[in-house]
C-alpha positions in Angstrom: -0.2 0.3 0.4 1.4 3.6 -1.5 1.4 6.5 1.3 0.3 9.3 -0.1 2.8 12.2 -0.1 2.6 16.2 -0.5 4.3 17.5 -3.1 4.8 20.6 -3.0 6.4 20.4 0.5 9.5 18.5 -1.8 9.7 19.6 -5.2 11.5 23.0 -5.6 9.4 26.4 -6.5 9.3 26.3 -10.5 12.2 29.6 -11.8 8.9 32.2 -12.6 8.9 32.6 -16.9 7.8 36.4 -15.8 6.5 39.1 -13.3 2.9 39.0 -12.4 2.3 43.0 -13.4 3.9 45.9 -14.4 6.6 47.6 -12.8 9.2 50.5 -12.9 12.0 47.4 -13.7 9.7 47.6 -18.1 9.5 51.3 -17.6 13.4 52.0 -18.1 13.9 49.5 -19.7 10.8 49.7 -22.3 12.1 54.1 -21.9 16.0 52.8 -23.7 14.5 51.0 -26.0 12.4 53.8 -27.6 15.7 56.0 -27.8 17.8 53.0 -28.8 15.6 53.0 -31.6 14.7 56.3 -32.7 18.3 57.3 -32.3 19.5 54.4 -33.9 17.4 53.9 -37.2 18.8 56.1 -39.6 20.1 53.4 -41.8 16.3 53.8 -42.2 16.0 56.7 -43.4 12.8 58.5 -44.0 9.9 58.1 -43.3 11.1 54.4 -42.1 13.3 56.5 -38.8 10.3 58.0 -38.4 8.0 55.6 -38.0 10.0 53.3 -35.7 9.7 56.0 -33.4 6.4 56.1 -33.6 6.1 52.8 -33.0 8.4 53.4 -30.4 7.2 55.2 -28.1 3.6 53.1 -29.2 4.6 50.6 -27.4 6.7 52.3 -24.4 3.0 53.9 -23.9 1.6 50.4 -23.4 4.3 49.4 -21.1 3.1 52.7 -19.2 -0.4 52.0 -19.0 0.0 48.3 -18.0 2.2 50.0 -15.4 -0.6 52.3 -14.6 -2.9 49.1 -14.5 -0.4 46.9 -11.9 -0.1 50.2 -9.1 -3.8 50.4 -10.1 -4.4 46.6 -8.3 -2.4 46.6 -5.8 -0.2 44.2 -7.5 3.6 43.4 -5.9 6.3 40.9 -7.5 5.5 36.9 -6.3 8.0 36.6 -3.7 10.1 34.5 -6.6 10.2 37.5 -8.7 12.3 39.9 -6.1 15.8 40.8 -5.4 17.3 38.2 -3.9 20.2 41.0 -2.3 20.1 44.9 -3.0 23.9 44.9 -3.1 24.6 42.3 -5.7 22.5 45.2 -7.6 24.9 47.8 -7.1 27.9 45.6 -7.6 26.5 44.7 -10.9 25.7 48.3 -12.1 28.9 49.7 -10.1 30.4 47.1 -12.7 28.8 48.1 -15.5 28.8 51.8 -14.9 33.1 50.7 -15.0 33.1 49.3 -18.2 30.7 51.3 -20.0 32.1 54.0 -19.8 35.0 52.3 -19.0 35.0 50.8 -22.6 34.3 54.1 -24.2 36.2 56.5 -23.4 38.3 53.4 -25.6 36.6 52.3 -28.9 36.8 56.8 -29.0 39.9 56.5 -29.9 39.8 52.8 -31.3 37.0 52.3 -33.3 34.1 54.7 -32.9 31.5 52.6 -35.3 32.1 50.2 -32.1 30.3 52.5 -29.8 26.9 50.7 -29.5 27.4 47.6 -29.8 29.8 48.0 -26.2 27.0 49.7 -25.0 24.2 46.0 -25.8 26.7 43.8 -25.2 27.3 45.2 -21.6 23.7 45.5 -20.7 23.6 42.7 -21.8 26.1 41.2 -19.9 24.2 43.6 -16.3 21.0 41.3 -16.8 23.2 38.1 -17.3 24.2 38.8 -14.2 20.9 40.2 -12.2 19.5 36.9 -13.3 22.7 34.9 -11.4 22.8 36.7 -8.6 20.4 39.7 -8.3 16.6 38.3 -9.1 17.8 35.3 -9.9 16.1 32.8 -12.1 13.9 35.8 -14.0 13.6 34.0 -17.0 12.8 37.5 -19.0 16.3 38.8 -18.0 17.7 35.8 -19.2 16.4 36.5 -23.1 16.8 39.6 -22.7 20.5 39.5 -21.8 21.5 37.0 -23.6 20.1 38.2 -26.9 21.4 41.9 -26.2 24.2 40.0 -25.8 24.5 38.2 -28.8 23.6 41.8 -30.5 26.8 43.1 -29.0 29.0 40.7 -30.5 27.7 40.3 -33.4 27.9 45.0 -33.7 31.8 45.0 -32.9 32.6 42.2 -34.8 31.3 44.6 -37.5 32.5 47.5 -36.6 36.1 45.9 -36.7 35.6 44.2 -40.4 33.1 46.7 -42.4 34.1 49.7 -40.2 30.3 50.5 -40.5 28.2 53.1 -37.5 25.6 53.4 -39.3 24.8 49.2 -39.5 26.2 48.3 -36.4 23.4 50.8 -34.5 21.2 49.1 -36.5 21.4 45.6 -35.5 22.9 46.8 -32.2 20.8 49.2 -31.3 18.0 49.0 -32.7 17.9 45.4 -32.2 18.8 45.4 -28.3 16.1 48.6 -28.1 13.5 46.1 -30.4 14.4 43.2 -27.0 13.7 45.7 -24.2 10.6 47.6 -25.8 9.7 43.6 -27.1 9.6 42.3 -23.3 8.5 44.5 -21.8 5.6 45.5 -23.6 4.2 41.8 -23.5 3.9 42.3 -20.1 2.0 44.7 -20.4 -0.4 43.2 -22.9 -1.5 40.5 -20.7 -1.7 42.6 -17.0 -3.8 45.0 -19.9 -6.1 41.9 -20.9 -6.2 41.2 -17.2 -3.9 38.2 -17.5 -1.9 39.3 -14.6 -3.9 40.4 -12.3 -3.1 37.0 -9.2 -5.7 34.5 -8.6 -8.2 35.0 -6.8 
């Protein structure tokens, strides 16, 4: 005769695919994403650059609406989505600042075309560090970090081989902006559709 067991006490908590609402981090990501798209889409020419900018701003507005809806519902991130260590946050940000500004100072003299790619690379690594040491297992951070890191690497290679700054900006800059906007907007749309609210 088998003895029933309570699996909830033995199974590890599942990793979260994303927070249940739109929080300040999403707003920051969407804002930077809109700027990335607008500033780095010059290779598209007009009117495509203007259209891309308008769409990016609209996406950021959707994220803002999702944030307002989250605040009105009184939602807070689930325990598994909350920061594990504020110290880790500030250490990661400090390292990011040193790498970012130090690297740009060098690249401005060596290969200015790589500037945007370097920003994408460092920011991507910072998201991966956040997923490892700040909000562990946060899949959204891992996806953003992995894609932006890859875009940064591709952009660096293009900068060194082609010296084509507009092309690097389009791939590493606009690409990173789309990643930031896309993930935040997807979360906001779920919230606005009512799927971000906690179960009763």
